[in-house]
C-alpha positions as a Python dict, from the first residue, in 0.01 Angstrom:
ca = {
    (1, 'M'): (0, 0, 0),
    (2, 'K'): (201, 48, -91),
    (3, 'Q'): (212, -135, -483),
    (4, 'I'): (514, -435, -801),
    (5, 'L'): (658, -198, -783),
    (6, 'G'): (493, 136, -731),
    (7, 'L'): (391, 267, -388),
    (8, 'L'): (423, 640, -313),
    (9, 'L'): (513, 759, 32),
    (10, 'V'): (344, 1067, 171),
    (11, 'L'): (589, 1348, 152),
    (12, 'W'): (655, 1490, 496),
    (13, 'L'): (777, 1847, 486),
    (14, 'C'): (942, 1969, 804),
    (15, 'L'): (958, 2340, 752),
    (16, 'T'): (929, 2471, 1104),
    (17, 'S'): (1277, 2405, 1234),
    (18, 'F'): (1452, 2704, 1081),
    (19, 'S'): (1610, 2952, 1323),
    (20, 'L'): (1586, 3319, 1232),
    (21, 'P'): (1822, 3603, 1326),
    (22, 'A'): (1716, 3844, 1598),
    (23, 'A'): (1747, 4159, 1390),
    (24, 'A'): (1404, 4257, 1255),
    (25, 'E'): (1527, 4342, 908),
    (26, 'Q'): (1714, 4015, 876),
    (27, 'T'): (1418, 3828, 1020),
    (28, 'Q'): (1185, 3977, 761),
    (29, 'A'): (1428, 3891, 481),
    (30, 'N'): (1464, 3538, 605),
    (31, 'Q'): (1090, 3499, 641),
    (32, 'T'): (1050, 3606, 281),
    (33, 'Q'): (1317, 3356, 179),
    (34, 'L'): (1144, 3084, 378),
    (35, 'E'): (810, 3161, 216),
    (36, 'D'): (974, 3140, -126),
    (37, 'Q'): (1133, 2809, -32),
    (38, 'R'): (803, 2673, 95),
    (39, 'E'): (633, 2775, -227),
    (40, 'T'): (907, 2613, -435),
    (41, 'I'): (886, 2292, -233),
    (42, 'E'): (508, 2275, -257),
    (43, 'T'): (520, 2340, -634),
    (44, 'L'): (777, 2066, -685),
    (45, 'R'): (586, 1825, -463),
    (46, 'L'): (264, 1878, -658),
    (47, 'E'): (452, 1845, -986),
    (48, 'A'): (609, 1517, -875),
    (49, 'F'): (278, 1361, -769),
    (50, 'D'): (94, 1493, -1074),
    (51, 'A'): (361, 1352, -1309),
    (52, 'T'): (344, 1018, -1128),
    (53, 'N'): (-34, 1005, -1164),
    (54, 'R'): (6, 1074, -1537),
    (55, 'G'): (267, 802, -1572),
    (56, 'D'): (536, 1057, -1662),
    (57, 'F'): (802, 907, -1439),
    (58, 'A'): (1093, 1094, -1596),
    (59, 'T'): (934, 1427, -1502),
    (60, 'A'): (853, 1291, -1158),
    (61, 'E'): (1215, 1186, -1111),
    (62, 'T'): (1333, 1536, -1204),
    (63, 'A'): (1092, 1695, -956),
    (64, 'W'): (1201, 1462, -676),
    (65, 'T'): (1566, 1541, -757),
    (66, 'E'): (1498, 1913, -730),
    (67, 'L'): (1319, 1853, -401),
    (68, 'L'): (1625, 1670, -271),
    (69, 'D'): (1828, 1983, -343),
    (70, 'Q'): (1594, 2158, -99),
    (71, 'L'): (1543, 1879, 156),
    (72, 'P'): (1832, 1630, 133),
    (73, 'Q'): (1755, 1477, 473),
    (74, 'E'): (1398, 1373, 388),
    (75, 'A'): (1388, 994, 359),
    (76, 'A'): (1045, 1000, 192),
    (77, 'I'): (1178, 1203, -101),
    (78, 'W'): (1465, 958, -160),
    (79, 'S'): (1218, 670, -153),
    (80, 'N'): (979, 846, -389),
    (81, 'R'): (1257, 916, -636),
    (82, 'G'): (1347, 548, -612),
    (83, 'N'): (987, 463, -705),
    (84, 'A'): (1007, 692, -1009),
    (85, 'R'): (1330, 523, -1113),
    (86, 'V'): (1189, 173, -1070),
    (87, 'S'): (904, 273, -1298),
    (88, 'Q'): (1165, 355, -1563),
    (89, 'N'): (1352, 27, -1497),
    (90, 'K'): (1647, 216, -1346),
    (91, 'L'): (1675, -52, -1082),
    (92, 'E'): (2031, 0, -959),
    (93, 'A'): (1978, 375, -926),
    (94, 'A'): (1649, 311, -743),
    (95, 'I'): (1819, 77, -499),
    (96, 'A'): (2076, 348, -422),
    (97, 'D'): (1790, 587, -343),
    (98, 'Y'): (1619, 336, -116),
    (99, 'E'): (1945, 273, 66),
    (100, 'Q'): (1980, 646, 130),
    (101, 'A'): (1624, 651, 263),
    (102, 'I'): (1703, 355, 488),
    (103, 'E'): (2011, 531, 623),
    (104, 'L'): (1801, 838, 708),
    (105, 'A'): (1499, 646, 846),
    (106, 'P'): (1608, 292, 944),
    (107, 'A'): (1281, 222, 1129),
    (108, 'A'): (1057, 305, 831),
    (109, 'P'): (933, -10, 652),
    (110, 'D'): (855, 136, 310),
    (111, 'P'): (1213, 181, 180),
    (112, 'Y'): (1287, -186, 260),
    (113, 'L'): (966, -293, 86),
    (114, 'N'): (1049, -85, -220),
    (115, 'R'): (1410, -200, -231),
    (116, 'G'): (1286, -558, -217),
    (117, 'A'): (1071, -498, -525),
    (118, 'A'): (1369, -348, -711),
    (119, 'L'): (1585, -646, -610),
    (120, 'E'): (1316, -876, -748),
    (121, 'G'): (1345, -691, -1077),
    (122, 'L'): (1713, -787, -1081),
    (123, 'G'): (1631, -1149, -999),
    (124, 'E'): (1794, -1121, -657),
    (125, 'W'): (1526, -1326, -486),
    (126, 'Q'): (1703, -1405, -158),
    (127, 'A'): (1804, -1043, -104),
    (128, 'A'): (1446, -937, -173),
    (129, 'I'): (1315, -1192, 78),
    (130, 'A'): (1557, -1055, 338),
    (131, 'D'): (1412, -708, 287),
    (132, 'Y'): (1055, -836, 318),
    (133, 'N'): (1146, -1028, 632),
    (134, 'H'): (1280, -705, 779),
    (135, 'V'): (959, -522, 690),
    (136, 'L'): (764, -790, 877),
    (137, 'E'): (993, -750, 1176),
    (138, 'L'): (907, -379, 1177),
    (139, 'D'): (537, -437, 1103),
    (140, 'P'): (406, -795, 1131),
    (141, 'N'): (73, -684, 981),
    (142, 'D'): (213, -556, 652),
    (143, 'A'): (10, -744, 389),
    (144, 'A'): (220, -604, 104),
    (145, 'A'): (533, -758, 253),
    (146, 'Y'): (366, -1100, 264),
    (147, 'N'): (249, -1065, -97),
    (148, 'N'): (589, -946, -217),
    (149, 'R'): (769, -1220, -27),
    (150, 'G'): (540, -1463, -207),
    (151, 'N'): (652, -1309, -536),
    (152, 'A'): (1017, -1361, -447),
    (153, 'E'): (953, -1716, -329),
    (154, 'S'): (778, -1791, -657),
    (155, 'G'): (1084, -1653, -834),
    (156, 'L'): (1284, -1922, -651),
    (157, 'G'): (1026, -2183, -753),
    (158, 'D'): (908, -2236, -395),
    (159, 'W'): (538, -2231, -473),
    (160, 'D'): (429, -2386, -143),
    (161, 'A'): (587, -2099, 51),
    (162, 'A'): (450, -1850, -200),
    (163, 'L'): (98, -1990, -161),
    (164, 'R'): (115, -1948, 218),
    (165, 'D'): (233, -1589, 191),
    (166, 'Y'): (-25, -1495, -71),
    (167, 'Q'): (-300, -1642, 144),
    (168, 'Q'): (-171, -1456, 449),
    (169, 'A'): (-165, -1127, 256),
    (170, 'A'): (-515, -1178, 117),
    (171, 'D'): (-660, -1281, 452),
    (172, 'M'): (-502, -981, 627),
    (173, 'A'): (-627, -737, 362),
    (174, 'P'): (-949, -871, 204),
    (175, 'D'): (-956, -589, -53),
    (176, 'F'): (-600, -663, -168),
    (177, 'A'): (-721, -816, -494),
    (178, 'F'): (-380, -891, -642),
    (179, 'A'): (-276, -1090, -336),
    (180, 'R'): (-582, -1312, -382),
    (181, 'A'): (-511, -1330, -755),
    (182, 'N'): (-154, -1441, -685),
    (183, 'Y'): (-296, -1700, -447),
    (184, 'A'): (-512, -1834, -732),
    (185, 'L'): (-213, -1853, -967),
    (186, 'A'): (-13, -2041, -704),
    (187, 'L'): (-301, -2285, -650),
    (188, 'Y'): (-305, -2357, -1023),
    (189, 'Q'): (71, -2410, -1027),
    (190, 'L'): (37, -2664, -744),
    (191, 'G'): (-228, -2861, -933),
    (192, 'Q'): (-529, -2733, -738),
    (193, 'S'): (-704, -2615, -1053),
    (194, 'D'): (-1064, -2638, -929),
    (195, 'E'): (-989, -2424, -623),
    (196, 'A'): (-792, -2184, -842),
    (197, 'I'): (-1087, -2143, -1079),
    (198, 'R'): (-1327, -2095, -789),
    (199, 'T'): (-1102, -1823, -646),
    (200, 'M'): (-1070, -1649, -983),
    (201, 'K'): (-1446, -1657, -1038),
    (202, 'N'): (-1502, -1503, -695),
    (203, 'L'): (-1258, -1225, -779),
    (204, 'V'): (-1425, -1155, -1115),
    (205, 'R'): (-1764, -1151, -947),
    (206, 'K'): (-1638, -892, -699),
    (207, 'Y'): (-1422, -701, -949),
    (208, 'P'): (-1574, -740, -1299),
    (209, 'Q'): (-1305, -516, -1452),
    (210, 'F'): (-1018, -728, -1316),
    (211, 'A'): (-840, -809, -1643),
    (212, 'D'): (-578, -1032, -1478),
    (213, 'M'): (-835, -1276, -1346),
    (214, 'R'): (-1044, -1259, -1664),
    (215, 'A'): (-734, -1372, -1853),
    (216, 'G'): (-657, -1632, -1585),
    (217, 'L'): (-1007, -1777, -1612),
    (218, 'T'): (-967, -1786, -1990),
    (219, 'A'): (-657, -2005, -1961),
    (220, 'A'): (-781, -2231, -1684),
    (221, 'L'): (-1129, -2283, -1830),
    (222, 'W'): (-986, -2355, -2175),
    (223, 'I'): (-774, -2636, -2036),
    (224, 'K'): (-1074, -2767, -1839),
    (225, 'G'): (-1278, -2779, -2159),
    (226, 'D'): (-1519, -2493, -2086),
    (227, 'R'): (-1438, -2328, -2418),
    (228, 'G'): (-1737, -2093, -2442),
    (229, 'E'): (-1686, -1945, -2097),
    (230, 'A'): (-1313, -1919, -2163),
    (231, 'E'): (-1367, -1719, -2481),
    (232, 'S'): (-1622, -1493, -2310),
    (233, 'N'): (-1370, -1406, -2040),
    (234, 'W'): (-1104, -1348, -2304),
    (235, 'V'): (-1313, -1088, -2483),
    (236, 'A'): (-1349, -904, -2153),
    (237, 'A'): (-981, -944, -2063),
    (238, 'V'): (-833, -802, -2382),
    (239, 'G'): (-1096, -531, -2388),
    (240, 'L'): (-959, -419, -2053),
    (241, 'D'): (-587, -484, -2108),
    (242, 'R'): (-438, -605, -2436),
    (243, 'R'): (-105, -692, -2275),
    (244, 'Y'): (-243, -1036, -2191),
    (245, 'K'): (-200, -1126, -2557),
    (246, 'D'): (178, -1100, -2501),
    (247, 'L'): (300, -1421, -2338),
    (248, 'D'): (642, -1273, -2267),
    (249, 'W'): (482, -990, -2070),
    (250, 'V'): (256, -1232, -1885),
    (251, 'A'): (548, -1459, -1794),
    (252, 'H'): (820, -1206, -1711),
    (253, 'T'): (652, -880, -1619),
    (254, 'R'): (321, -987, -1466),
    (255, 'R'): (497, -1311, -1365),
    (256, 'W'): (218, -1562, -1379),
    (257, 'S'): (297, -1911, -1256),
    (258, 'P'): (449, -2135, -1529),
    (259, 'A'): (146, -2364, -1539),
    (260, 'M'): (-84, -2067, -1598),
    (261, 'V'): (143, -1931, -1872),
    (262, 'T'): (137, -2272, -2042),
    (263, 'A'): (-243, -2280, -2020),
    (264, 'L'): (-272, -1934, -2175),
    (265, 'D'): (-28, -2035, -2449),
    (266, 'K'): (-251, -2330, -2535),
    (267, 'F'): (-554, -2104, -2552),
    (268, 'L'): (-378, -1850, -2773),
    (269, 'N'): (-266, -2127, -3008),
    (270, 'L'): (-605, -2307, -2989),
    (271, 'Q'): (-455, -2629, -2861),
}
């Protein structure tokens, strides 16, 4: 994957295309310079990935920027800096990076996928869908593009289309847990609560630490009247991720379906 925002491309370093002068002394000097440059690039690359893994996206952005000083024609570096910027909510700047990556590598699907996610963050649903459609033209088997297109369709309120895309993503990539989770949320939004609960229970059985579906089961089971099981799942959910206590985060960052948000609100307020 590619990830709502956060997939890293593998950095491809093309360091064998340098031409060296014929003179031996100059060749040796240039080889030394090349070795120094390689070492600098590798150090910056490791720093960027390490900072990303630690969640220090500002440091990662700085490292990618310094790498671009060395390798300005590398589309992957532009895309990776865009990812670091998205993670800091610098959406317009990220989109500019993705567009540079697209200009350098128009046949690569990842910059379109990442730009689509940034456009979603700006609420530009149709533009995001256009990017995901293009990804699927380049790679019809890209499960992330189906999932993300479902996200954009849900942003437009087209839950039937979103349900189809989530199901397609989950069927294409059975281990893509969030695609199946999104499918469950869409089912609930469309009034298919029993099937939604069944899907969420299957996910929790397979992934016991899946806080999103623990919280989803809490909300859906509470509305159904299974209060004990709802509260049991809630203890597990907040033990794993306390953000589910924040309805604003659930609605606007995680972007649950409105019906699921309402159900969780009723649980939190014991209605």
